[in-house]
N, C-alpha and C positions, 0 to 999 in steps of 0.2 A: 790439560795442564792446569794445575791449581792457579786460580786468580785470573785465568784468561776468559775474556768475554767473547762469546761466539755469536754468529748470526748467519743468515742465509747468504751464501756467496755463489757466484756463477762466473764462468770463464767467458770473457769477451775478447775480441780482437781490437787492439788499439789502432786508431788512425793517426795518432801523434808520432812525430819523429822521435821525441824524447818525452818520457813521463817518469814520475817518481811515485813511490808509495804515498798514500794518504792524500791523493789528489781527487777531488770531486769531479765526476764526469757526467756528461749527458749522452744520449744515444747518437751513434754515428750515422752516416748516410747508408752504409751497407748493413744488411741484416746481421745481427750478432756482433756489431762493432760498437765502440765507444770513442768519445773524443772530449778533449778539454774544452770547456765553454769559452767562446770569444767575447761574451758580454754577460753582464749581470742578469740574474733572474732567469737563466735557462731552465728547462724542465729537467729535474735531476734523474739520474739513473742510479747512482750509488757512489762509493768511494773505492779507489784502487788500493788494495792491501798487499799485493805482491805482483811482481812482473819478472820476465825472463832476464832482464838486464842484470839482475842481482845474482843470477846463478853462475855457476862455473862455466868455463869455455866448453863448447863453442857459442853458447847462448849469450854470455856476458858481453856488454858493450855494444857499440854500433847503433845503427838506426833501429828504432823499435817498431815503426809502422808495420802492421801486419803480424805482430807477435801477440801471443796470448797474455792477458792480464786477469788477475782475480779481482772481481768487483764485488764489494760487500753491499748487499741490497737491504739489509735490515740489521738490527743490533747496534752495537757501539763501535765506532771507528774514529781514529784520530785524523784531524784535518788542520790545515794552516789557516790562520785568521787573516782577513783583510779588514782592518779597522778593529774597533773594540767591541767585545761581546760580553754580556753578563750571563751568569748561570741561569738556565731555564728559558732563555730567549729563543724564539724561532730564528733559524738561520736559513739563508738562501745561498745558492752558488754564486760566486763572483768570477770575474775574469781570471783565466789561467788556473782554474781548479781550486782556488781558495774559497773560503766561505765568509759570509758577512751577516750581520744581524738583519733581520727583515726590516726594511724601512717602515717605521711606524707612521711617518708623516711626510710622504713624498710631495703632496700638494700639486697645484697647477698654476703656472704663471699666466696672467691675463694678457691676451693679444687684442689690440684694437686696430681697425683699418680706418684711415682718414683719406677720403677721395676729394680732391679739389675740383669743384664743379664750375667755378667761374673765376677768371683771372682778375687781378686788381685793376681798378680804374683811377686809383689815387694812392699816394704814399701813406704810410702809417703802420700801425701794429695790428697783427691778428693774434688771438689768444687761444691756445689749446689748454683746456683744463683736464689734467690727469690726476685721478685719485684726490680730487678737491684742491689741487695745486695749480696755479696759473703759470703757463709757460708763454711768454710774450715773444713774438717774432716780428722784427722790423723789416718792412718791405719798402723798396724805392718806388714802386708803383708801375714799373714797366715789365714785370715778370710775367711769363706765361704760367699755365697751370703746373707744368713740370718744374719751373723755377721756384714756385711757391712751395711745392712738395719738398724739393731739395732743401730749401731754407728751413722749413719746419723740422725735417729730420735732423739737420745739422744742429739746430738749437736744442732739440731734445737730447742729443748725444753729448752735450756739454754738461748735463746733469748726471746724477748718480742713481736715480730711481727708475729710469726707463732707458731702453735702447731703441733705435729706430733705423729703418732703411726706407729708401724711396725708389720707386720704379715708375717712370713717367709722372702721372698726376696723383699717384697713390702712395701714402705713407703707411708702413706697417710698424706698429709700436708694441714693444713687449716689456712688461713689467719685470724689474729685476727680482723683486720679492714675490713669492708665491702667495696666493690667497685672494680674497675678495677685494675689488677695487670700486671706489665710487664711480658711477657711470661718467664717461668722458663727454665733454662738450666742446664746441668750437664757436668762436665769436670773431667775425671779420672786421669788427670795428667800423671805421669810416673808409676802409680801403675798397669796399665793394666785393671783396672775396667771399665766396660761399663754398661750403664743403659739407659732405655727408660723413657722419661718424657712426661706426657700428663696432660692437664687440664681437670678434670672430671666435675667440676662445675665452670662455668665462673662467675667471680666476676662482680657484677653490682653496679653501683653508687646508693646511696640512692635516692629513688624516685619511687619505683615500688611496687605493691602489690594489692591484691584483698580483699575487705573489705565488711562486712555486717553491714550496717549503721542502728543504732537504731533511730537516729534523730539529732537534732541540739541543742546545748547548748543555753539556754535562759539567761544565766548569766555566768560570769567567777567564778572560784573557785580553791582551792588547794586540795591536797590529803585529803580525809576524809570529805570534805564539802558536804552538800546536796544542789543541785541546780535544778532548773526546766529545763526539756528537752522537746522540741517540737518533739513528736514522728512522724517520717517520715521514716518508714522502707523501705530501698532500698539497692541496691548493687552498690558499687563504685570501679572502677579499676583505679589504678595509673600506667600508662605504664612505 
């Protein structure tokens, strides 16, 4: 047909109860099956371009699991966007079979572990320095190690730059922003408290990640738009 773009298609059995055309899918559990992804960045199979639900009775309607669908494996297929995409950008599969731009800058949030190794012998302030900012915690002096950890986590959570949880004598601190952090420190002041501090997950600036590419956007669009994508399944790593 004039103006029609064709590509390699293959019949698969859908594992979904309901699917629609132009849904991106990954491989299912059974051989020869496909399924809508439950999370972003699944390994692509292709895009559904036709299914039995759209045919006349007795195939039309009802549960579609176990029915045949045509999956386009190459060429240009239309897909629904999750988020905004510009022409020419790499796209990956998103939840529910939509597609989204490949995250250029996922980054990593830094995680710090602070373990209280000695309880206080006197009242006063202890100071946790996170990304070069002092966080002062006032102690009454009769806390045990668990009480000190609890107080530190509570004070950190009053701010906006980090979140914290405590389990017994250990505080786990996570930066809100992704990227490099100035190394953390701890000062027990005159309280007698001692603690060991270590970075368990190093923060990384935005710009790294491993992605499963469905293809390239053949047009720009915004969230919910249907655009053509040139299917070029590949793997891409951003160091």
